[in-house]
N, C-alpha and C positions, 0 to 999 in steps of 0.2 A: 495354522499356526497361531499361536497365543498371539496376545499384542504383546506380550513380555517379548517372547520370539521376535517379534516382528522388528523390535527396537533395538533388540540385538544385533540384530541381519545387518540393518544400518548403519551400526558403529564401526568404526576401521577396524581391521582386524589385526592386531598389534603382533610385528615378526622382528624379532631381533637377529642380523645375522651375527656370524661369531667367525672372527678370523681373525690368525695366529702368526703365519707366515707368510713369506711372501706367492708362494703357487693358492697357497688360500686367497689370498687377496686377489689374486688375479683370477680366478674360477667366480669368483663368487659376485666381483665384480659386476657382470651382466645383470645376475640374478637381484642384486641392492638397485641395481638404476631399472631395472624391470619393476619392479617389487615402487621404487620411490616417484616412479611416473605416474602409480595405476591408485587410485582417491580411494579405493578398495580396504588398502593397505596405510597401518602405520608402523615406520619402519624405522629401525634404532643400529647402526652397525656400533657392534664390543669387537672392539681389538684389544688380546691376550698380551700384545707385545711379546710373545716370542719371536721373534724376526723383532727387533725396535725401528734403524735404518730401513730398512728393507723392506717392511710390512706397510710404512709409509712412502713410501715410494710410487708400488707398486700400487695403494691405492690415488694418488697422484696422479696418473698416468691416468684415469680413467675422471678423474677432476674429482675424487669421491674422499672422504675424511673419516677416521673415528667422531661419533657423537661422547663413545667410555672407550675409554682404554688403561686400562689395565696396570700395563708397565711392568711388567712382570720379568720381564728379562734381567739378567744377571751374566757378569762373568764366569767362564765357565759352570755354566748351570745344567744341572742334575735333570733327566728326562722327571725325576720324583718330587722335585721340585716347579717346574714346569706343570707335572699335573694337579699337584695338589695346590698350588698360586692360582688355579685358574679355575681346580672347585668349589676353592674360597670363595674368591675374586665373584664368578659365574651366579654362585648361590645368596651372594647379597645383595649385586643387583635385581637379582626375580624376587628376592625379598620386599626391596624396595617396588619397583614397578613390576607388576603383573603381567607379563606375555602371554598371548594367545598361543604362538608357537616359537621355539628354537628354531635355528638352521643352522647348520653346521655341512661340514666341508671335505670330504676323504678323508683324511687315514692321521692325522698329526698327535701329540702329546695334548694339544691345545682343542681337539676335534671331541677326544675323549672326556677330556675334563670337564668339558660345558656341557657334552651329552648325561655327564654322573650328576651334576649339579641338576640338571633342567630336572631329568631321572629323578631326583631327590624332593624338586617342589612340586612335581605334579604334574610338569610344561610341558605340551606334546612336541618332540623332534621329528624335524624333517631334517634328510640324511641328504644332501646332495653328493652325488657323485657315488653311490651307494650300490654293494655288491661285487666288486671287488674280491678278486681270493687267487692267492699264490697255492694256499694246503699248507705253506711251509714257515711256521708262528718265527724261524730264523730268518726270515727270507722274504721280502727286507725287515727287517727289525727296527724301531720296535709296531711300523705299519700296520703290518698283519693282525696285529688284536688287537691294537686299536680300532679296525676297520671292524674288524668282525663283533666286539664287546660293544658298538655306537648302534651296531644294525639290531643285535639283541634286544635296545630297549628303547628302538626309533621306533612314531608313529606312522611316518610316511614315509617312502623309499626311490628317492629319483635316480632308475640306473641308468650309467650314462650309454649302454649295447645292452642286445639283447640275451648275450649270452654273463651277463653281472644281472638282469633279472633272473636270467635261468637259474643263477646259486642261490639267490635269495630265496627263491619256491622252494628250491632243492631242501636247505633249509625249515622249510617251513612255514616262513613269514607268508603271512597274509594276501593273498593272489588281490585279493583288493584295494588293496594301499602301494605296492606294487608298480611302477610306471617305466618303459623305458623311455627319456628325455631326449637322449643325446648327450653328448661331451660340452658343460659350459665353456671349457676352456675353448671349443671353438669359435665361442660366439664371442668371448674376448678377441682370440687371434682377429677374427674380419673385422671386427671394430678398428681393432689398431690399425692394419693393414688401410680400409677404409679410409683414415682418418689421417693415419701416413701420407697415404697418396695424393692427398688434399693438402699438405701441407708443402708437399714435396722437396723436402729435404735431408742430408746426407750429414748421418750421424759423422763426427768429427771424428770418432776412436776406427771409423772405415774410412777416412782418407790416408792413415799411415799405409794402409796396406795396398802393395801396386796393383792396379787395377788389374793388369792381366796375370796376376797370382791365384790360385787355385788356394780355397780358402777353406781349412776343416776347423769345426766349431769344438770345442772339447771341454763335459764339463763332468763333473766329480764333486759326491758330494754322504756316499748310503754309508752307515754303520759297518756293515759286512766289510766292504772295501776297505776300509782302515788297514793301512801296511802293510803288509805284503804284497796282496793283490791289488792294490794301488800301486806301487811300485812297479807291478808287474805291466800296469795297464801305459804309464810313463815312459817303460821300456820300449815297449811297440810303435810308440810313437817316434821315439827317436828313431828306431829303426826307418821307421816312416818318410820320414825326415830327410835322412840320408841318402836314404834312394830316392827322392825326388827335391832337388835342392829349392824348385820352385812355389812351392806349399810353404803355406803359411797355415799353423795352427793357432787359433785365438782361443785365451782361459782365462774367461770370467773366475776368478778365485772366489769362492766361497767363504763367508764368514768364518768358519769352525774354524780353529790355528794348526786343528792336526791336520788337517786334508789340506792347508795352504803351504806348510813347511813339509809336508812330503812333495805335493807337485811345483815347489818352486825348489827343493834342493835337489830332486832328479832331472825338472826341464830347464831349469834356472841356465840362462851362460850358452843359450843354445838362441842368435840372433834369429832364429826362422821362429821362433816361439811367440807371440805376443801374449801379454799379460794384462788383464785389465781387474779394476776393483767389478764385483757386479753391476751387470748392468741395468738400466730400466728397462720395462718389458715391451715400450717403443724399443729400443736400440735393441736389445736382445732378437727380436721379431726381425731387427732390417738384419742382422749377423745374420739367424739363419736363415732367413732372405739368399742372402749373396755367396754362404756355403755350397760347396759344392756337396756335401754330406756331413753328419754330425754322429760325435763318436761321445755316450751320456747313458749315467744309469738312472738318467730322472725319469721318473713315469711321466710326467705334461711336456715332457719333450717330445716322447714317441707320438704323442698323437695329436702333434703340434707341426713336428717334421709329414704325418702321413698326410695333411692335410695343407701344406706346403709344396706337398709330390718331392720333398727329402730325402735321400736314404740317410737312416738312423742304423748304427753300431751299437747296441742295447749292450752297456756291459753288467750285467745280469746274470747269475747263473739261470735264471728262472724269471719269469714275468710273471706281471697278475693283470695285464695287458694283452691276453695272443691273442688280442685280434690284430695288430698290429704283425705280427708274425706270419700268421693265418692268410690275412690279406696281401705278403709280401710288402708291405711298405716298412720294416724294420729288420734288423738282422740278429736274432741270438750268439755274440760270441765270449761271452763271460769275461772272466778277467783272463783269460788266458793270452800270454803275448802272442803267441802262433795265429793262432786263430785272429787275434786283431792284426795283426800286421797285414795276414793274407787276405782278408776282406776289404781293407784298406787299399792294400795293394791293387785286387780285382778293381775297384769303382774307380780307383785314380788309370787304370790302365788301359780297361774292358770299357769302351764311351759308350757302345752296344745295350751292355750289366748297366751300367750309369742310366740311361736312356730311358731302360724299363720300368725304371721308377715311376717317371712321368706322365704312367700310361696306368698308373694303380687309384683304385679306391679308396679314399681313407674311410673306416666304417667307426668312424668316433662321431659323428652326427652332422648335422645342418645350419648350426649356427643359430637356430631356431630353440633351443632349448630352453634359457630364461622364462619366456613367455606359455612354455609348456609349463613351468616348473607354478608362475604364477595364478594362470587355469589351474591346474589341479589344489593347490588351496585352498583357492576360491570356493570350489566346489568339493571341497572335504572339509569346509567351514560353514558352506549352505546345509550342506546336506546330515549336519549335527545337529543345526537350527527348526529341520522340519521336526 
């Protein structure tokens, strides 16, 4: 090794971690923390601001904050605005502050925009949660396209599962750059559970729910569910609530007015349905833990519920996380109201069936993904310097 290479090896590896939405912040928080604890790295947290308050709230739960915030969010923002603003903002940042690698997560407009900016600046890209595929560009929209395109220009692929890694290899990705790490959301979940247990406090919003009332947690936000599909979901929830008046349904409302307006219109006026603003991640974990089961179109909830041994009825026609279905931790019900009602009633009325979910094994990791990602990045740069 030359003297120049030796000097470069001793310098910290400059990593920028990009986050734009609440789920990205939650899933990247353990990676950011692991990088910050390691003297081998000089870490910058760059927030696009695709979600504004929700993003800051999520980082706060982990004691983190953004070093750079593009503050791109505006009312009724379009996907074109988000992507173009992120490309420009991240490009300007990289033009001023050279980075050794940009880490992006998942499949949002921020993810793709930041990855394109890094690609244009010839900065290596590490993709956390790489390789997920539904193989339908319309579902989820636009996430499937975002993650496929991001993987096309990435340098390192941190796949959460063997299946995700297999998808990447089948698409021709270099096997030497594809790594199965587990999903970082499990790291985040375990950290929150540990610290919440140490605090020993019950969130205020859970105190309004009778102790003996079975709780169902319902979240929805996917574009493909807007309109009639979301109304169908709400109709099924109302029928379940009527069949079992003891049930309480907790609905943290998404900030998007299209989603909020439909859910409030369809479920408002039912005193067994409890609305809230988006919960902090700590409170959301508490709500999941308190729930009998979950109804959700979220990808992250499929992973979290499996680790918590909670059944999740997946409100999607197809899932890019088929491991939840194959391992029996989730049930794909789509937006068919009859199917949603049937599976919900089965979970409420069949105690043996409900209890069987506690015996399932989560396929999404052991909570050590972030450490693996750090080690892989160090090896990548060490090999480049040799």
